[in-house]
N, C-alpha and C positions, 0 to 999 in steps of 0.2 A: 155442555160441560159447565158453563158458568153458573147455571141455575142449580147444579148438583154439588158444586164445590164453592163455598163462600168464605170470604174473609170476615172474621169477627173483630169488631173494634175493641180497643183497650178498655173503654169506659163501660163495656158490657157488665163488668163485675164478675164475681165468683160464680162458677157453675154449680156450686153447692146450694145456692138459693133458687136459681131458675135458669132456663135456657129459652131461646126464641122458639116460637111455635114451629114444629117440623113434623114430617111424616114419621111413623114408627120405624125404628131402626136407624135413625140418623145419628151420626157420630159428631160430638162436639169436643174439641180440644182447645183449651184456653190458656194462654200465657199471660204474664204480667203486662206485656205490650201488645196483646191481641192474640187471636187464635184463628181457628178454622172449623167449619162444619162440612161434613161429607155425607151425602145421601147414600143409602144402602146399595143403590145400583149404579154408583158413579164409577166403579172400577178404578179407584184412586188410592194408591198406597200412601199413607201419611207418615212422613219421617220426622222424628224429633231428636234434638241433641244440642250440643254446645255451639256448634258452628253455624250461626244464623244464616249466612248466605247459602248454605247447602241443605237446609232443612226447612220444613213447613212451619214447625213450632219450635222455638228455641227454649232450652231449659239448661240451667246451670252455666250461664254464659261466663261468669267470672271464676269458675272452678275448673281448673285444668285436669282434675281427676275424672270429670265427666267426659265421655267420648264425644267427639265431634258429631258422629251419627250414633246416638245412644239406643234408639229403638225405632220400630216400624209397626204401624197398625194397619192391618189389611182385613178385607171382608172375605170370609171363607165359609161356604155352606150355610149362609144365613146367620153367621156369627162374626163378631168383630174379634180378631185375634191380635194380641200384643206379642211382638218378638223383641227380645233383648239382643240388639246387634252390637252393643258396646261391651265394656269390661266390667263396669260396676253393676251390682245387683239392683233390681227394681223391686221395691217392697209394696205389697198390697196392705190394706188396713189391718187384716188379720195376722200380720207378721209373716206371711208367706213371702219368700224371696224367689224372684225369677232371675236366675243367673244368666251370665253372658251365653248366648246360644240357645237359651230356653224360650219357651212361649207359654202363654196362658190366655184363656178366654176372658174377655171383658164382659161383665154382667150388665143387665139393663139397669138404668138409673145412674146415680152419681157414684163415682169411684175415685178417691184421691190416691194417686200413686206417688211413690217417693223414690228418687234416684239416691241411693245410699252411698254417700261419700264418707271418707274417714272422719271428717270434722263437721259435717253438716248433711242434712237431707234436703233435696230439692223437690218441691211439690210439682206434680204433674196432674192437673185436674182432668177428669174424664167424665162425660155424661153421655149415656145412650138413651134416646127416647124410646119409651115402651120396650121393644126388644133389642135396643142397641144405642150407644152414644159415648162420647169421650171428651176430655178437656185437659188442659195443662197449664201450669202456673210456674213462674220462675222469677228470680231476681236478676235483672239484666245488668251486665257490666261489660268489660272488654275481653281481650284475649281469645277471640273467636278462632284464630288461625294457629294458635300455639300447639305444640305437641301435647298429647294427653299426659297428665302428670301420673307417674306410677311409682313415686319414691316411697310410698307407704308399704310396699311389699316387704314382708318379713323374710329374713334369711333363714333357711332351714337346711339341716344336713339331709343327705339322701335317705337315711333310715327314718329320720323324723318325718319327712314328707310322705314316705311310703305308709307309715303307721297312721298319720293324720288323714291321708286320702282314704284309707280303708275305714277309719273311724267315721269320717264325714260323708261317706259315699251316698247315703240317702239324701243328704242336702244337695250334693253335686248332681244327683240324678233328678233333682227338682220334684221329689215326691211330696205329696201333701202332708203337712204336720210331721216333718222328719224328726227323728231322734238319733243320737249317736249309737253305733253298734255297741254291744257289750264287749268286755275285754276278751271273753271266751270266743266270741264270734270273730273278733279281729285276729286272735291267735290262730284260729282254725283256717281262716282265709289266707293269712300270710304263710302258714305252714304248707298249704297246698301250692301257693305261688312260689315260695322259696324253700323247697324241701331240704336243701343243704344247710339251712340255718335253723337254729333252735329258737322258735318263737313260742312264747307263752303269754298268757294274759298279764302276768306280773311284769314281764319285760316291756310289753306294749304300754302298760300303765306308767311304768317308770319313765319311759321316753316322753310320753305326753305330759306328765307332771313336770319334768324338767323344762319343757317348752313353755308351759303355763307360768312357771316361776320366773323364767328368764324374761318373758314379755312383760310380766308385772314389774319386775325389778328394773329392767333396763329401759322400758318404754312407757311405763306407767299405765298399762292397759288395765282397766278396772274389771272386777267380777271374775278374776281368775284364781283367787285364793279362797280357801275354805272359810277363813275368818270374815270374808267380805259377804258371804252368802248366808241368809237365815236358814235355820234348820226346818225341814230336812233338806239336805243339799241335793240329793238325787243326781240327775244328769246335768244340773245347772252349770257346773264348772266346765264340762266338756262342751255343752251347748254354747256357752259364752265364748269359749275359745274358738269353736268352729265359726260362729257368727263373725267374730273379729277377723279371722283368716279369709272369710268370704268377702267381707266388706273391703278389706285392703287388697283384694285380688291375689293374696298369697296362694290360695287354692282356687282353681278355676275348673270348669267342666272338662277341658282336655286332659287334666291330671288323672282322670279316671283310666286313661290308657296305661297307667302304672300297674293297674290291677289285671291287665290282660283283657282279651276279648270277652 
């Protein structure tokens, strides 16, 4: 096992430039204070997160928004799979978000991943040699054992949350390149879900507009007002709102239960 799982020294440098020679499919994960390499046949699940004593690679050590065990990388059917076991989203370079409870395949080569906190993003470097590899990077501080910070969660009324979960369901389902539903689609789905209520696209849009304006006015969230977005606006306002609600964990995957089975 010692030859298949190795500790990487801090002075190795960034995995974006290179990695030690290794067999195809080897996973590299590198943090600011060191990292780890795992052979493809090691049967070794690699855990990363804020709480350094309980993980193999530490990330976001000074940020209590990051979960103590934020994610897990395992080998499945000749592929390295990333699982988000924490609350904050994990962002791929192409802006795809892997939400809490979601998973995604790690491609061959170098992949910078980002733990998306409300005020900063924490880099997790990953490299897979030939057909697999990983790495991670972080700025180490203290607060390993503190409770995960969740004070950025925005307060929503019951009807606001229902509309927003419906609007954002493609994001919550971790679909590739998600877009908000149209107002007509939201009205149709909520009309079936709540037949005793009068749902229309206009009502759904009014509720979401009020949320956007409130978050902009009271919390200074950027990108939620039409005058802040260059034309054509398109879905930008709703996309920015949904992204903010995901990053602050105001909306999470379990909220899909509001839409029924």
